[in-house]
Backbone as numpy.savetxt, mean C-alpha at the origin, in Angstrom:
# Nx Ny Nz CAx CAy CAz Cx Cy Cz
-16.38 17.75 6.10 -15.02 17.78 5.66 -14.04 18.66 6.36
-14.67 20.03 6.39 -13.84 21.00 7.23 -13.34 20.49 8.75
-14.63 19.76 9.33 -14.12 19.08 10.66 -13.09 18.08 10.48
-13.07 17.39 9.32 -11.88 16.30 9.32 -10.78 16.80 9.08
-10.57 18.03 8.27 -9.44 18.74 8.26 -8.87 19.07 9.57
-9.87 19.59 10.43 -9.39 20.20 11.65 -8.97 18.99 12.63
-9.57 17.93 12.28 -8.96 16.76 13.34 -7.83 15.83 12.88
-7.24 16.30 11.81 -6.08 15.75 11.26 -5.04 15.84 12.48
-4.21 14.80 12.86 -3.20 15.07 13.61 -2.02 14.01 13.35
-0.94 14.10 13.85 0.20 13.13 13.51 0.42 11.93 14.38
-0.56 11.47 15.31 -0.69 10.41 15.96 -1.12 9.23 15.44
-0.31 8.27 14.90 -0.75 7.09 14.24 -0.19 5.90 14.98
-0.68 4.97 15.26 -0.25 3.69 15.91 -0.19 2.48 15.03
0.93 2.09 14.87 1.14 0.81 13.89 2.00 -0.30 14.82
1.11 -0.94 15.51 1.55 -1.86 16.43 1.84 -3.32 15.85
0.98 -3.41 14.98 0.95 -4.86 14.30 1.17 -4.78 12.53
2.01 -5.26 12.08 2.15 -5.27 10.73 2.15 -6.65 9.92
1.20 -6.76 8.89 1.25 -8.02 8.25 1.88 -8.06 6.99
2.84 -8.91 6.74 3.44 -8.99 5.58 3.16 -10.27 4.83
2.33 -10.07 3.77 1.96 -11.13 2.93 2.66 -11.47 1.83
3.07 -12.68 1.80 4.00 -13.23 0.66 3.69 -14.40 0.13
4.06 -14.55 -1.15 3.89 -15.94 -2.01 5.32 -16.47 -2.32
6.31 -15.85 -1.68 7.61 -16.35 -1.48 8.40 -16.19 -2.87
7.75 -15.36 -3.60 8.46 -14.75 -5.11 9.63 -13.68 -4.59
10.69 -13.47 -5.39 11.59 -12.55 -5.24 10.82 -11.00 -5.14
9.99 -10.97 -6.16 9.20 -9.69 -6.26 8.52 -9.43 -4.75
7.75 -10.46 -4.40 6.81 -10.22 -3.00 7.86 -9.98 -1.82
8.95 -10.64 -1.84 9.68 -10.59 -0.80 10.57 -9.30 -0.88
10.47 -8.49 -1.90 11.40 -7.28 -2.17 10.54 -6.29 -1.14
9.44 -6.67 -0.71 8.59 -5.71 0.36 9.00 -5.89 1.50
9.63 -6.99 1.96 9.85 -7.25 3.21 10.97 -6.00 4.16
11.92 -5.41 3.35 12.48 -4.41 3.99 11.74 -3.44 4.44
10.43 -2.93 3.74 9.79 -1.87 3.89 8.81 -2.26 5.20
8.33 -3.40 5.50 7.77 -3.94 6.51 8.85 -3.70 8.00
10.06 -4.03 7.60 10.96 -3.98 8.65 11.29 -2.67 9.13
11.48 -1.68 8.08 11.68 -0.28 8.31 10.77 0.37 8.97
9.34 0.04 8.74 8.23 0.66 9.62 8.08 0.16 11.24
8.41 -1.06 11.12 8.63 -1.86 12.25 9.73 -1.02 13.38
10.72 -0.71 12.77 11.81 -0.22 13.50 11.24 1.03 14.00
10.67 1.91 13.41 10.30 3.21 13.74 9.04 3.21 14.50
8.17 2.29 14.58 6.87 2.18 15.43 7.00 1.25 16.31
8.07 0.14 16.57 7.91 -0.86 17.49 7.01 -1.87 17.18
6.86 -2.02 15.89 5.61 -3.05 15.63 6.17 -4.35 15.52
5.12 -5.29 15.82 5.31 -6.62 15.70 5.11 -6.95 14.14
5.70 -7.63 13.36 5.61 -8.22 12.03 4.77 -9.64 12.09
3.84 -9.81 11.22 3.20 -10.99 11.10 3.36 -11.51 9.61
4.19 -12.37 9.35 4.65 -13.04 8.27 3.63 -13.96 7.90
2.93 -13.77 6.71 1.55 -14.51 6.20 1.95 -15.16 4.94
1.70 -16.35 4.86 1.37 -17.05 3.59 0.13 -17.80 3.43
-0.68 -17.39 2.25 -2.16 -18.19 2.21 -2.23 -19.20 1.01
-2.44 -20.38 1.42 -2.30 -21.53 0.51 -3.74 -21.54 -0.01
-4.16 -21.25 -1.44 -5.47 -21.17 -1.89 -5.85 -22.63 -1.94
-7.18 -22.78 -1.58 -7.94 -24.01 -1.60 -8.18 -24.18 -3.33
-7.51 -25.41 -3.48 -7.42 -25.98 -4.92 -8.25 -27.01 -5.34
-9.16 -27.21 -6.46 -9.61 -28.55 -6.73 -9.36 -28.59 -8.34
-8.30 -29.19 -8.30 -7.67 -29.49 -9.87 -8.29 -30.81 -10.41
-8.82 -30.54 -11.65 -9.68 -31.58 -12.32 -8.74 -32.58 -12.79
-8.92 -33.73 -12.61 -8.07 -34.83 -13.03 -8.27 -35.02 -14.53
-7.10 -35.13 -15.35 -7.02 -35.30 -16.70 -5.83 -36.28 -16.92
-5.86 -36.64 -18.51 -4.67 -37.37 -18.83 -3.38 -36.98 -18.24
-2.51 -37.74 -17.64 -1.19 -37.51 -17.21 -1.11 -36.72 -15.97
-2.41 -36.29 -15.20 -2.45 -35.71 -14.07 -2.18 -36.71 -12.86
-1.48 -36.22 -11.66 -1.32 -36.97 -10.59 -2.53 -37.84 -10.20
-2.37 -38.88 -9.53 -3.67 -39.63 -9.04 -4.14 -39.03 -7.89
-5.37 -39.20 -7.41 -5.62 -38.71 -6.02 -4.93 -38.85 -4.87
-4.38 -40.01 -4.76 -3.38 -40.40 -3.65 -2.33 -39.24 -3.65
-1.66 -39.10 -4.89 -0.56 -38.15 -5.15 -0.80 -36.80 -4.68
-2.16 -36.55 -5.29 -2.58 -35.18 -5.05 -2.72 -34.89 -3.60
-3.23 -35.58 -2.92 -3.47 -35.66 -1.39 -2.21 -35.47 -0.63
-1.16 -36.16 -1.10 0.27 -36.03 -0.47 0.57 -34.64 -0.77
0.51 -34.31 -1.77 1.15 -32.86 -2.36 0.37 -31.90 -1.29
-0.96 -31.91 -1.21 -1.76 -30.92 -0.49 -1.30 -31.14 1.16
-1.11 -32.26 1.44 -0.59 -32.36 2.93 0.81 -31.81 3.26
1.52 -31.98 2.20 2.98 -31.27 2.27 3.12 -29.79 2.35
2.15 -29.44 1.42 2.17 -27.78 1.23 2.31 -26.91 2.44
1.49 -27.22 3.43 1.68 -26.54 4.61 2.85 -26.59 5.35
3.41 -27.72 5.30 4.87 -27.92 5.88 5.83 -27.19 5.16
5.85 -27.16 3.80 6.90 -26.61 3.07 6.68 -24.88 3.32
5.42 -24.35 3.26 5.10 -23.03 3.44 5.61 -22.62 5.01
5.26 -23.24 5.92 5.75 -23.02 7.30 7.21 -22.94 7.55
7.94 -23.95 6.69 9.44 -23.62 6.82 9.94 -22.47 6.15
9.23 -21.93 4.98 9.64 -20.80 4.23 9.34 -19.40 5.07
8.02 -19.57 5.87 7.82 -18.25 6.56 8.57 -18.03 7.80
9.15 -19.24 8.28 10.28 -19.33 9.36 11.26 -18.72 8.97
11.75 -19.12 7.73 13.13 -18.68 7.20 12.94 -17.03 7.25
11.89 -16.55 6.49 11.76 -15.09 6.40 11.62 -14.46 7.87
10.94 -15.12 8.76 11.03 -14.52 10.32 12.62 -14.57 11.07
13.22 -15.60 10.47 14.75 -15.84 10.82 15.52 -14.46 10.60
15.13 -13.67 9.23 15.83 -12.75 8.74 15.52 -11.43 9.43
14.31 -11.52 10.11 14.05 -10.34 11.00 14.56 -10.33 12.53
15.67 -10.87 12.52 16.20 -11.21 13.91 16.09 -9.46 14.65
15.92 -9.48 15.90 15.65 -8.44 16.67 14.42 -7.56 16.41
13.38 -7.99 15.58 12.21 -7.47 15.63 11.12 -8.31 16.05
10.09 -7.82 16.78 9.00 -8.93 17.09 8.37 -9.46 15.98
8.21 -10.79 15.67 7.62 -11.51 14.86 6.91 -12.69 15.00
5.62 -12.89 14.27 4.87 -14.20 14.40 4.60 -14.64 12.92
4.43 -15.91 12.70 4.26 -16.54 11.32 2.83 -17.03 11.33
2.28 -17.00 10.22 0.72 -17.65 10.01 0.91 -18.29 8.68
0.40 -19.71 8.48 0.13 -20.32 7.33 -1.16 -20.77 7.17
-2.03 -20.42 6.43 -3.54 -20.90 6.12 -3.90 -21.15 4.88
-5.17 -21.88 4.68 -5.55 -22.27 3.62 -6.93 -21.30 3.44
-7.35 -21.03 2.02 -8.51 -20.41 1.98 -8.52 -19.32 0.80
-9.52 -18.54 0.75 -9.56 -17.46 -0.17 -8.75 -16.39 0.38
-7.74 -15.92 -0.53 -6.70 -15.00 0.12 -7.14 -13.84 0.87
-7.96 -12.92 0.24 -8.53 -11.86 0.88 -9.30 -11.96 2.16
-10.08 -13.32 2.16 -10.85 -13.52 3.30 -9.94 -14.05 4.39
-8.85 -14.63 4.33 -7.93 -15.09 5.26 -7.06 -14.00 5.87
-6.79 -13.17 4.90 -6.04 -11.89 5.38 -7.01 -11.07 6.22
-8.44 -10.91 5.89 -9.30 -10.13 6.61 -9.37 -10.81 8.14
-9.34 -12.34 8.25 -9.43 -12.78 9.47 -8.40 -12.69 10.19
-7.07 -12.62 9.64 -5.78 -12.40 10.30 -5.78 -10.96 10.94
-6.19 -9.95 10.13 -6.25 -8.56 10.38 -7.02 -8.51 11.70
-8.28 -8.94 11.67 -9.25 -8.72 12.55 -8.65 -9.51 13.93
-8.06 -10.76 13.84 -7.70 -11.50 14.99 -6.45 -10.86 15.67
-5.60 -10.25 14.86 -4.37 -9.72 15.45 -4.35 -8.11 15.51
-5.53 -7.58 15.31 -5.54 -6.10 15.15 -4.46 -5.46 14.42
-4.25 -6.06 12.93 -3.47 -5.36 12.26 -3.52 -3.99 11.73
-2.68 -3.24 12.14 -2.58 -1.79 11.65 -1.97 -1.49 10.09
-1.36 -2.47 9.52 -0.89 -2.09 8.22 -0.54 -3.34 7.68
-1.04 -3.47 6.20 -0.60 -4.80 5.51 0.42 -4.39 4.38
1.57 -5.29 4.47 2.64 -4.89 3.37 2.60 -6.13 2.31
2.63 -5.58 0.98 2.74 -6.93 0.03 3.33 -6.20 -1.25
3.90 -7.13 -1.88 4.76 -6.79 -3.20 3.70 -7.06 -4.36
3.85 -6.45 -5.34 2.89 -6.74 -6.81 3.88 -7.16 -7.89
3.09 -8.14 -8.66 3.91 -8.73 -9.64 3.55 -7.88 -11.07
2.38 -7.54 -11.22 1.92 -6.45 -12.43 2.09 -7.40 -13.66
1.89 -8.64 -13.57 2.29 -9.46 -14.79 1.41 -9.36 -15.97
0.10 -8.77 -15.90 -0.68 -8.44 -16.95 -0.75 -6.88 -17.22
0.01 -6.19 -16.65 0.22 -4.65 -16.96 -1.03 -3.92 -16.06
-1.75 -4.50 -15.27 -2.83 -3.75 -14.49 -2.63 -3.85 -12.94
-1.25 -4.10 -12.68 -0.82 -3.69 -11.47 -1.54 -4.69 -10.39
-1.71 -6.06 -10.81 -2.22 -7.21 -9.75 -1.26 -7.34 -8.67
-1.88 -7.38 -7.39 -1.18 -7.50 -6.14 -0.62 -9.19 -6.31
0.04 -9.18 -5.16 0.86 -10.47 -5.30 -0.09 -11.89 -5.28
-1.27 -11.70 -4.57 -2.07 -12.64 -4.72 -3.02 -12.76 -5.97
-2.73 -12.07 -7.07 -3.21 -12.43 -8.43 -4.68 -11.68 -8.53
-5.70 -12.38 -8.90 -6.98 -12.02 -9.18 -7.62 -11.49 -8.10
-7.14 -11.42 -6.91 -7.98 -10.93 -5.81 -7.42 -9.57 -5.43
-6.61 -9.07 -6.40 -5.84 -7.54 -6.09 -6.94 -6.58 -5.54
-7.90 -6.47 -6.58 -8.93 -5.42 -6.01 -9.71 -5.46 -4.94
-9.94 -6.90 -4.51 -10.62 -7.04 -3.34 -9.87 -6.71 -2.08
-8.51 -7.09 -2.15 -7.64 -6.70 -1.01 -7.45 -5.11 -1.02
-7.19 -4.41 -2.23 -6.91 -3.03 -2.30 -8.24 -2.44 -1.73
-9.48 -2.82 -1.99 -10.51 -1.97 -1.66 -11.20 -2.50 -0.25
-11.12 -3.87 0.12 -11.83 -4.27 1.15 -11.10 -4.48 2.44
-9.86 -4.80 2.48 -8.98 -4.80 3.53 -9.22 -3.40 4.62
-9.40 -3.89 5.75 -9.99 -2.65 6.75 -8.75 -2.04 7.24
-7.17 -2.34 7.10 -6.18 -1.54 7.39 -5.58 -0.73 6.24
-4.73 0.00 6.42 -3.98 0.58 5.40 -3.23 -0.26 4.73
-2.83 -0.33 3.34 -2.00 -1.11 2.66 -0.74 -0.58 2.08
0.38 -1.00 2.30 1.83 -0.54 1.52 2.10 -1.36 0.70
1.85 -0.93 -0.93 2.28 -1.96 -1.91 3.61 -1.44 -2.49
4.26 -2.50 -2.54 5.72 -2.32 -3.44 5.33 -2.88 -4.99
5.31 -1.79 -5.58 4.68 -2.06 -7.07 5.81 -2.76 -8.08
5.38 -3.22 -9.22 6.33 -3.92 -10.26 7.30 -3.01 -10.78
7.17 -1.72 -10.67 8.00 -0.66 -11.19 9.00 -0.18 -10.25
9.24 -0.68 -8.96 9.85 -0.25 -7.92 11.35 -0.87 -8.13
12.16 -0.07 -8.76 13.43 -0.49 -8.95 14.55 0.24 -8.29
14.95 -0.55 -7.28 15.86 0.21 -6.38 17.02 -0.84 -6.13
18.18 -0.47 -5.58 19.38 -1.35 -5.25 18.88 -2.26 -4.09
17.92 -1.66 -3.14 17.38 -2.45 -2.16 16.66 -3.59 -2.47
15.79 -3.37 -3.35 15.15 -4.40 -3.82 15.83 -5.58 -4.48
16.92 -5.29 -5.43 17.86 -6.04 -5.99 18.47 -6.95 -5.03
19.04 -6.32 -3.80 19.58 -6.85 -2.72 18.79 -7.77 -2.12
17.51 -7.28 -1.86 16.62 -8.28 -1.10 16.37 -9.60 -1.90
16.23 -9.60 -3.21 16.15 -10.62 -3.99 17.27 -11.65 -4.05
18.50 -11.03 -4.00 19.65 -11.54 -4.04 20.01 -12.49 -2.87
19.58 -11.78 -1.64 19.87 -12.69 -0.32 18.63 -13.35 0.35
17.87 -13.88 -0.58 16.60 -14.48 0.07 17.01 -15.52 1.05
16.12 -15.51 1.96 16.31 -16.58 3.38 17.84 -16.64 3.89
18.60 -15.47 3.58 19.81 -15.50 4.16 20.08 -14.39 5.13
20.39 -13.14 4.54 20.54 -12.05 5.31 19.38 -11.03 5.81
19.70 -10.33 6.97 18.39 -9.50 7.26 18.22 -8.56 5.99
16.83 -8.11 6.01 16.47 -7.15 4.74 17.45 -5.94 4.94
17.65 -5.27 3.67 18.60 -4.06 3.60 17.40 -2.98 4.37
18.20 -2.23 4.77 17.82 -0.99 5.38 17.07 0.09 4.62
15.73 0.28 5.05 14.99 1.25 4.21 14.99 2.74 4.85
15.00 3.80 4.23 14.62 5.20 4.76 13.88 5.96 4.01
12.64 6.29 4.38 11.92 7.12 3.54 12.45 8.70 3.73
13.05 9.02 2.69 13.40 10.38 2.97 12.67 11.55 2.33
11.96 11.15 1.39 10.89 11.99 0.76 9.67 11.47 0.42
8.57 12.23 0.90 7.24 11.55 1.17 6.36 12.43 0.16
5.60 11.79 -0.59 4.50 12.56 -1.31 3.09 12.37 -1.04
2.22 13.26 -0.45 0.97 13.06 -0.05 0.01 13.69 -1.10
-0.86 13.09 -1.61 -1.89 13.65 -2.82 -3.29 13.69 -2.20
-4.00 14.70 -2.33 -5.27 14.79 -1.83 -6.28 15.50 -2.80
-7.54 15.34 -2.68 -8.27 15.89 -3.43 -9.34 16.65 -2.72
-9.30 16.60 -1.34 -9.86 17.33 -0.40 -11.25 16.44 0.20
-11.55 15.32 -0.43 -12.76 14.34 -0.11 -12.24 13.93 1.19
-13.23 13.38 2.00 -12.91 12.99 3.56 -12.13 11.74 3.20
-12.27 10.90 2.32 -11.42 9.57 2.56 -9.90 10.06 2.01
-9.78 10.96 1.17 -8.32 11.33 0.86 -7.75 12.12 2.09
-8.65 12.86 2.78 -7.94 13.71 3.79 -7.64 12.77 5.16
-8.27 11.65 5.18 -8.00 10.71 6.13 -6.70 10.25 6.24
-6.02 10.10 5.06 -4.63 9.69 4.87 -3.53 10.57 5.35
-3.90 11.85 5.75 -2.92 13.01 5.98 -2.30 12.54 7.29
-3.09 11.98 8.21 -2.40 11.56 9.56 -1.25 10.74 9.30
-1.41 9.58 8.31 -0.27 8.76 8.09 0.81 9.39 7.27
0.54 10.36 6.44 1.70 11.15 5.85 2.50 11.73 6.79
1.94 12.49 7.62 2.50 13.54 8.48 3.36 12.61 9.52
2.68 11.41 10.06 3.22 10.53 11.23 4.40 9.70 10.51
4.48 9.42 9.43 5.62 8.78 8.63 6.77 9.82 8.40
6.37 10.84 8.03 7.29 12.16 7.88 8.00 12.46 9.29
7.24 12.36 10.29 7.80 12.87 11.66 8.82 11.59 11.99
8.33 10.33 11.88 9.31 9.19 12.26 10.28 8.90 11.38
10.45 9.31 10.25 11.38 9.19 9.20 12.31 10.31 9.30
12.02 11.49 9.83 12.39 12.80 9.62 12.65 13.06 8.24
11.39 12.82 7.30 11.75 12.97 5.85 11.20 14.26 5.41
11.27 14.58 4.26 10.70 15.88 3.46 9.32 15.52 2.92
8.48 16.31 3.25 6.89 16.12 2.72 6.30 16.85 1.81
5.85 16.72 0.56 5.29 17.50 -0.32 3.69 16.85 -0.18
2.89 18.12 -0.43 1.36 17.99 -0.49 0.95 18.39 -1.63
0.25 17.55 -2.33 -0.24 17.74 -3.64 -1.64 17.82 -3.98
-2.13 18.71 -4.56 -3.67 18.71 -4.90 -3.61 18.76 -6.53
-4.48 18.00 -7.27 -4.37 18.26 -8.65 -5.92 18.62 -9.18
-5.76 19.80 -9.93 -6.99 20.38 -10.53 -7.30 19.62 -11.86
-8.17 18.47 -12.05 -8.42 18.07 -13.21 -9.36 18.47 -14.04
-10.17 19.60 -13.51 -11.27 19.89 -14.58 -11.08 21.52 -14.29
-10.41 22.14 -15.52 -10.47 23.47 -15.42 -10.42 24.06 -16.75
-10.69 25.27 -16.97 -10.77 25.97 -18.26 -9.57 26.81 -18.78
-9.48 27.12 -19.78 -8.21 27.93 -20.05 -7.94 29.11 -19.48
-8.87 29.75 -18.91 -8.79 31.02 -18.14 -8.48 30.92 -16.61
-8.18 29.72 -16.27 -7.91 29.35 -14.86 -6.85 29.96 -14.29
-5.75 30.07 -15.13 -4.33 30.76 -14.73 -4.64 32.30 -14.58
-5.75 32.61 -15.31 -6.09 34.31 -14.89 -6.75 34.53 -13.74
-7.22 33.40 -13.19 -8.39 33.55 -11.86 -7.39 32.59 -10.75
-6.69 33.17 -10.30 -5.72 32.36 -9.14 -6.62 31.90 -7.95
-7.75 32.19 -7.80 -8.73 31.81 -6.47 -8.47 30.42 -6.27
-8.93 29.35 -7.05 -8.80 28.14 -6.77 -7.49 27.68 -6.51
-6.46 28.08 -7.16 -5.25 27.64 -6.85 -4.75 28.26 -5.41
-5.07 29.42 -5.05 -4.84 30.03 -4.01 -5.38 29.27 -2.81
-6.66 29.03 -2.97 -7.66 28.36 -2.01 -6.91 26.84 -1.68
-6.58 26.19 -2.85 -5.88 24.78 -2.64 -4.52 24.76 -2.02
-3.93 25.74 -2.14 -2.64 26.06 -1.31 -2.87 26.34 -0.08
-3.85 27.20 0.21 -4.29 27.39 1.64 -4.68 26.11 2.41
-5.65 25.42 1.83 -6.14 24.17 2.45 -5.04 23.15 2.56
-3.90 22.95 1.77 -3.00 22.11 1.91 -1.82 22.66 2.95
-1.61 23.90 3.21 -0.82 24.38 4.19 -1.60 24.31 5.36
-2.82 24.10 5.66 -3.52 24.22 6.67 -3.57 22.75 7.10
-3.19 21.86 6.68 -3.38 20.42 7.00 -2.42 20.09 7.92
-1.26 20.72 8.08 -0.09 20.36 8.96 -0.70 20.37 10.51
-0.69 19.34 11.24 -1.01 19.10 12.52 -0.12 20.15 13.38
-0.91 20.34 14.53 -0.27 21.35 15.32 0.93 20.54 16.27
0.80 19.24 16.55 1.40 18.26 17.23 2.62 17.97 16.38
2.81 18.13 15.16 3.71 17.57 14.25 5.21 17.94 14.35
6.22 17.34 14.67 7.47 17.54 14.88 8.39 17.33 13.79
8.33 18.33 12.92 9.05 17.96 11.45 10.16 18.61 11.25
11.18 17.93 10.71 12.56 18.55 10.58 12.42 19.45 9.41
11.66 19.47 8.47 11.62 20.29 7.42 10.15 20.85 7.12
10.14 21.92 6.58 8.65 22.59 6.35 7.93 21.81 5.02
6.70 21.37 5.16 6.11 20.55 4.14 5.96 21.73 2.85
6.13 21.11 1.81 6.00 21.90 0.40 4.70 21.58 -0.10
3.95 22.70 -0.29 2.55 22.49 -1.01 2.52 22.62 -2.46
1.95 22.17 -3.32 1.92 22.28 -4.68 0.55 22.02 -5.20
0.06 22.65 -6.44 -1.05 22.44 -7.12 -0.47 22.27 -8.65
-1.19 21.07 -9.02 -0.98 20.77 -10.50 -2.26 20.65 -11.25
-1.98 20.58 -12.63 -3.23 20.74 -13.49 -3.12 19.34 -14.51
-4.05 18.52 -14.59 -4.14 17.46 -15.65 -4.79 16.45 -15.01
-4.27 15.14 -15.60 -4.89 13.80 -15.47 -4.23 13.52 -13.88
-4.95 13.26 -13.06 -4.51 13.10 -11.67 -3.57 12.01 -11.55
-3.68 10.80 -11.77 -2.52 9.83 -11.87 -1.25 10.30 -12.57
-1.35 10.81 -13.55 -0.17 11.32 -14.50 0.58 12.25 -13.56
-0.25 13.07 -12.90 0.42 14.33 -12.19 0.74 13.81 -10.76
0.39 13.02 -10.18 1.10 12.26 -8.93 2.27 11.51 -9.41
2.34 10.95 -10.47 3.55 10.09 -10.84 4.52 11.20 -11.14
4.22 12.12 -11.88 5.18 12.93 -12.30 5.75 13.95 -11.11
4.94 14.18 -10.21 5.39 14.76 -9.16 6.43 13.98 -8.22
6.09 12.78 -8.07 6.80 11.77 -7.35 8.22 11.30 -7.99
8.24 11.47 -9.25 9.47 11.40 -10.07 10.45 12.74 -9.81
9.81 13.76 -9.96 10.59 15.06 -9.89 11.03 15.17 -8.68
10.07 14.76 -7.45 10.76 15.08 -6.20 11.56 13.85 -5.74
11.66 12.71 -6.47 12.57 11.52 -6.05 11.88 10.90 -4.79
10.60 10.80 -4.91 9.96 10.27 -3.54 10.18 9.04 -3.39
10.14 8.64 -1.95 10.37 7.34 -1.68 9.09 6.65 -1.10
8.14 7.29 -1.14 6.85 6.83 -0.57 5.69 7.87 -1.33
4.66 7.36 -1.65 3.34 7.93 -2.04 2.18 7.57 -1.14
1.45 8.57 -0.51 0.55 8.19 0.42 -0.92 8.67 -0.23
-1.98 7.98 -0.37 -3.21 8.31 -0.76 -4.18 7.82 0.11
-5.46 8.33 0.17 -6.56 7.87 0.54 -7.59 7.37 -0.39
-8.14 5.93 -0.11 -8.95 5.56 -1.04 -10.23 5.30 -0.42
-11.51 5.31 -1.30 -12.78 5.12 -1.02 -12.78 3.56 -0.62
-13.64 3.06 0.33 -13.83 1.72 0.34 -14.60 1.22 -0.65
-14.67 -0.23 -1.04 -15.70 -0.66 -2.03 -17.12 -0.67 -1.76
-17.71 -0.64 -2.69 -19.24 -0.73 -2.39 -19.82 -1.78 -3.48
-20.63 -2.62 -2.93 -21.17 -3.68 -3.96 -20.15 -4.72 -4.37
-20.58 -5.43 -5.17 -19.70 -6.79 -5.68 -18.71 -6.18 -6.52
-17.47 -6.66 -6.24 -16.30 -6.50 -7.15 -16.24 -7.54 -8.16
-15.91 -7.33 -9.52 -15.85 -8.16 -10.41 -14.91 -7.77 -11.44
-14.99 -8.35 -12.66 -14.23 -7.98 -13.93 -14.24 -6.66 -14.30
-15.39 -5.94 -13.93 -15.50 -4.38 -14.24 -14.30 -3.52 -13.52
-13.84 -3.97 -12.40 -12.76 -3.22 -11.62 -11.58 -3.45 -12.34
-11.45 -4.31 -13.16 -10.13 -4.35 -13.84 -10.20 -3.74 -15.28
-11.41 -3.07 -15.72 -11.37 -2.63 -16.91 -11.38 -1.09 -16.91
-11.61 -0.52 -15.58 -11.66 0.81 -15.41 -10.81 0.87 -14.18
-9.56 1.21 -14.33 -8.71 1.08 -13.18 -8.92 2.54 -12.42
-8.75 2.36 -11.13 -9.08 3.87 -10.41 -7.69 4.55 -10.63
-7.61 5.89 -10.25 -6.57 6.66 -9.93 -5.49 5.99 -9.36
-6.04 5.73 -7.79 -5.03 5.30 -6.94 -4.32 3.72 -7.41
-5.09 2.94 -8.16 -4.72 1.56 -8.66 -3.67 2.07 -9.81
-3.75 2.85 -10.68 -2.91 3.21 -11.79 -1.48 3.65 -11.28
-1.72 4.49 -9.94 -0.47 5.08 -9.51 0.33 3.92 -8.82
-0.28 2.90 -8.21 0.33 1.74 -7.54 0.87 1.05 -8.89
0.29 0.64 -9.78 0.80 -0.10 -10.91 2.21 0.66 -11.65
2.12 1.92 -11.68 3.21 2.60 -12.44 4.16 3.27 -11.62
3.82 3.23 -10.31 4.73 4.04 -9.52 6.26 3.63 -9.17
7.21 4.25 -9.45 8.68 3.89 -9.00 9.06 3.61 -7.57
8.06 4.23 -6.68 8.10 3.88 -5.23 6.95 3.42 -4.72
7.13 2.87 -3.20 5.94 2.21 -2.80 4.86 3.14 -2.60
3.49 2.58 -2.48 2.47 3.37 -2.41 1.62 3.05 -1.18
1.20 3.90 -0.15 0.37 3.53 1.05 -0.79 4.06 0.77
-1.68 3.39 0.82 -3.37 3.52 0.62 -4.06 3.29 2.01
-4.81 4.21 2.42 -5.71 4.25 3.41 -6.92 4.19 3.11
-7.65 3.02 3.54 -9.16 2.86 3.08 -10.09 3.48 3.90
-11.01 4.30 3.48 -12.00 4.85 4.40 -13.58 4.60 3.59
-14.35 4.21 4.70 -15.66 4.26 4.46 -16.16 5.57 4.06
-17.01 5.58 2.91 -17.39 7.01 2.35 -19.10 6.86 2.58
-19.39 7.38 3.60 -20.94 7.41 3.93 -21.66 8.40 3.00
-21.15 9.45 2.30 -21.83 10.15 1.39 -21.53 9.92 -0.02
-21.11 8.86 -0.34 -20.84 8.26 -1.61 -20.36 9.04 -2.60
-19.68 9.88 -2.17 -18.92 10.86 -2.80 -17.69 10.37 -3.68
-17.56 10.52 -4.99 -16.45 10.01 -5.82 -15.55 11.15 -6.13
-14.24 10.66 -5.83 -13.28 11.68 -6.25 -12.25 11.30 -7.33
-11.22 12.10 -7.65 -10.48 11.52 -8.69 -9.50 10.53 -8.45
-9.33 10.14 -7.14 -8.55 9.07 -6.77 -9.57 7.62 -7.11
-10.89 7.85 -7.46 -11.41 6.74 -7.75 -11.96 6.64 -9.10
-11.64 7.69 -10.08 -12.10 7.86 -11.28 -11.09 6.76 -12.30
-11.61 6.49 -13.34 -10.57 5.72 -14.14 -9.74 6.69 -15.00
């Protein structure tokens, strides 16, 4: 763990960005964020729509097989026209389009591998209150299994920019986004520390203010009388700054006490954060219904945050769970 802290640097390459959309206003509200990162890093944006493989049972009143066949044949053409309209709004930015059939997260994984994607950007609906990603029931699979970092624009991201994006769909260029305040939360486990490079890199590229947060969620009433853990956490936070980071502002280090998700959300609100950065542990075993019954801290933050959340997925060889993974 200490070696990982020492290896943190601000050099991050984001050459290819994947923007996943279902063509809803909510999902397309994430487009300005993909454009903003592309402008800073010189990235190519890959606009992607996945058409799920459907097997609709015939029932009274349902279209006959020939009509269904025509619908399925027409779907890719309609989707291709829509992704081209989105790409046209990104004039001046390198852009490629993809329309494919299949299971969403598997298709995205293929595109990520084939195009060496460095960042996936997607909007979230949160229709059920559990922060489902735009792809619906495959939310946790994408969140945990996709090999690259994921920037999610959650259902509670209420900004004038998003409203403008929804009101000018397929017409004007996406509104300009600028991350002015970034919050990075870590519990000092390997996978949370791995996100530090992204936090410092984005802070440098956007010349933003950066807040470094550690939450102590297990403590006794006498902790305030024993400042050792607090001082140690502050020291480790301050030591995260890379030597090569060219920051306009000195990072702020803070230690909070309580439920991690609540503390992260409160800190983001108090600091008027434009972005939250978190490291998440890679999925192990089969994902199923249980993943939606006990949401992780990171997933709760995504669901309730009023600003976008960047999650960096890291394999955890030691199998250590942190508060970013806890219910």
